[in-house]
N, C-alpha and C positions, 0 to 999 in steps of 0.2 A: 363743817356748817357754811364757811360762807358760801364753797363752792353748790353746794343746798340750796343754799337762801337764790344764789345770781338763776340756778335752773327756775326755780319756781315762780321767780320773777318773770322770767322769758316764756316759758308755760302759760302763765297767766296774761300779759300782754298779748301771747299771740294768741291765748282763745279770743279775747276782748277783738285784737284784728280780724280775726274769721268770724266774728258776732258782728260787727257792725260790716263785714265783706257780705256776708251775706243779705242783711237786713237793704245794704243799697245797693244789691244786684235784686233781692225781688222786688223791691218800693218799684227801680227801674223798668224791671219787666212788666209789671203792673200799669207802671207808667204809659211806659209802652205800647203795649196793649188795650189799656185806655183810650189812646189818644188814636191809634189803627181803628178802632172800634166806631169814635167819632166821626174820622175820614170816611170810613165807608158807609157811612148811617148818613152822614150831613153835606158829605163834601161830594165825593163820588158821583154820585146817582144824578146830580145834576149839571153836573161838568161834562158837557155837551163836547163831542167830538164830531167835526169835519172832515170829511175824508175823502177824496177822490184817486178814482180810480180806472186807468185805461183800459178797453176791454176791444179787442181786433174779431172783427168777426167778416168771414168772406160776405156775406150775402147784402154788408153793408155798399152802399154805390162808392165808387173812387171819388174824394172828393168833398164829401159829407159827410158831416160827426152830427149826434145829437149825445145831449147830454138830460142826464134822467137822474132824477132826483129820488131815492132807495129809503125808503123810510115803515120803520115795522115796530111793532108790541109799545103802542103808547101806552098801554095800561093803565088809562087812567082810572084814577082810586084816589083816595085820601094820602098812598106811596107816592103819586104822581100827580102834583095835581097838574090846573090846565093851563099856568105859568110855565110849566116848562115844556108843555106840548108845544104852545108858542112859540115859545122861545125857539123853539126845534124846527119850527115849521117855516119863521122868519128868517133864520141861520140857513136853511136848503132855501130859499127863494132869493138869498142874497146874493147868488153863487149863478141866478138866471138862467134857469133848468127850461129845455121843453117838452120835458113829459115828468110826468110824477107816477109811481107806483110804489105801493101801502099794502104790507102783505099782512095783514092780522092784527089782533089781538089787541081790536082797538080800547077794551075794559078789560075788568081782570073779575068785575063780577056783574055792577049792572050800570047805567048811565046814570049822573048825577047832571043836576041843570042842560038839557039837552040843548038850550036855549044858546047856554053858552059855547057847547062843541061846536053847534054849528057853526058857529060865528070863526072858531080857528080853524073849521075844515074849508069854510070858503076864503079864505086866503089863500088856500093854492088853488081854488075851480075858479076863482076869478083872476090868475094867475096861469098857469098851464093846466092842460089838459091831465085828470087824474082818474087814476082804473086804482081795485081795489079788488082783493078777494080775503073772506073769510077766516080767524085763526080760530084755535080751540077753544079760550074764553069768550068768545066772543056770542057762545051760546049761555044768554043770562041764567042766572042761578035764579029760576021762580018761587024756590021755597026758602022758608025760613032755618033749613038745617044746610049745612056743608053735604048737602045733594048732588045732582047729578045737574049741567048744565044742559038746557031744555030748548031752549026756541031764540032763534036768530032774528026776529024778525024785530024788537024791534033798534039793534044795531044796521040791518037794511036797513031800518027806513033813516036813520038817520045821516046812512052815506046817501039815500038817493034825495033827501031834501039838501044838501051840502052841494051839490051837483056831481058828486062822485062816480063813475060809472062801474057797478059792483059786475064782479064778472065768479058766477057763479056754475059754474062748469060750463061756462061758456065760452066764448072767440068775437072779439072786434078790430076790426081793419081800421090803421089811420093812418096819415100820413107827418111823419112831422120833418121837419127842415127836408124835404124835398126827395125822403126818405119811406118808404112804405112798408109799414111793420104791422102786423099780426101780433095783440096782447090776448093770451091765454090765460085765464083764472081759473084754479079749479078747488071743491071742499075740501075742507081741512081733510089731512091723513084719519089723527085720531080720532076723531069724531067718525069717520067709515062715511066720509060724506065726498072724497077725492072722485071723483067719475071723469078719467083722461078720453072715454070712449065719443061721453057726451058733447066732453068740453073741444075734441078734435076734430067733431064732422062737421065738414063740410069746408073744413083749411086750410086755404092753397098756399103753401109750405115751399113751393119749386125757388121762387126769386122775390120773398120777401123775409125781410129778417121777424121772426118768431121770440118774443118774451115770453116768457111762463111764468105767472106768481102762483106760486106755493109756497103756505106759511112753514110747515114744515118738513125739512129737504129729509129726514128719511122717504119721503114719496117719491124720492126718485127711482127706484127701484118699479115702484108701478106705471111710474113715468117715462122709465126708459125705451119704451119700444116705439114711441112718438115724436116728430121729428120738431123739433124746437134748438133755438142756436144757444137763450140766454133764459137761466132757472133764477129769480129770485125769492130768498125764505128770508124769515126770521126765526121767532120761534126759541132760539137756542140761547137768547142771551147774551152768546159768545163765551158763555159760563156761566155770567155773572160777578163769581168770590174765585178768583185765581189767585192761588197763592204761591208764592214766588219759589223754587226748587223744585217746582212739582212738573217739569216738565213745560212740554207746548199745550199737553192737555188741560182742562179746567178741573183742578179740585174738587168741587161738586157735581154730579151730573148735571145736563145740560137736557137733557127730559127726550133726548134723541139715544138710539139704539145706536149708530155711528158716529163716537164722539169725535172720530177723526175729523170730521165736517164741523165746524164750531163757530168759524168768522171767517170772513176773506171771500177770494176769490180761488176756486176748484174748476180744474180742466175735468171732462169728465167725455166718456169714450162718444163715438158718435153712432146713430140708430140704426139699424139696418135701412141699406141703401142710401145713408148720407155719409157723407168721402168726410167731411169737416169732423173734427172737434166741436165738443158743445164747453159752457162752461154754467157754473152755478156758484151764485153769487152770494155770501149769507152775512145779512146788518146784525152789528148787535143790539140793534135797538134802541131807542128812547127811553124805556120805560125800564121797570125792573118788579119783582118780586118780592115782598117785604120790605121793600124800603130800602138795601143794599146793594151797593157795589164794591171790588174791590180790585183793583189791578184791571179794569173792564171797564173803559170809561161806556158809557150812555153814546150811541152815534148817529150821525148826519151821513149819507154816502150818496154822496154823486158822483155815478160813473160813466167814465165817455168812451160813448161808442161809436168806435170809426173802423175804417177797410181795413183787412188785412192787406189786401193784393198792394195797397197805398207803400207799406212798409214793405213791400217782396221787392215793385220798383225804384223803391228807394236802395236801396242795399243792390 
């Protein structure tokens, strides 16, 4: 009887311990998931990451350098207030760039308080030459329902009034810090508005650095035959939600076919009759969709462009 009683007591204590362990574990996991959700919703989307990337381009003159501010995917909306966009712009301007390029998705659905948005964008144009292309969200949703985006004139007017040079299948020559540059901007790939044959018409790429603005990096195949040195893109948000232990690829779709190009700098093959390698740079963007980011902070990108030949001489 004593043995039976001791065993019963032991089993009772073990069951109680198992229940306590279960409830403590479950409670801990719930608390952790709640904290993670709160972080992804209220902390990381506003925690801007200022990055600097060195890019060597053969056509950059020796001894010259250009600091380029690349911003994308503002997604002005209730989830991304103007204060966050202003912070991103001011952080970029603090690094004293020579040039700014914006690669689309200025809004998510429509512009609210265009006067406030104009004030923010003029912070850029008051300081540096600023160029932009459209993104897929810049076609404003004019219907009451969740239907197709129909018209980009509202965003075009915003850019024009702010002094930003919109390049819609066009190119523009500029000299920055003694460096002649051609900036090309194409329409959005998803909106079927990308017209490189128009954008590159009459462009002299032989002795000028060609910077290409294209919102969606999937457009690289369409733009492949044309001569450019550096393509700047957004659209992916870097994946926006990147779950640990799932490798380098984001856990959720980044709305592109080629998900190996989610963020950062990538070499790209030369065009026909072009001897040197090209580069694609994809920024994670300033804003977001649905108000959340995880393991993928919003980004203010500074690109330091310099000559490849300078490094060859040093070596």
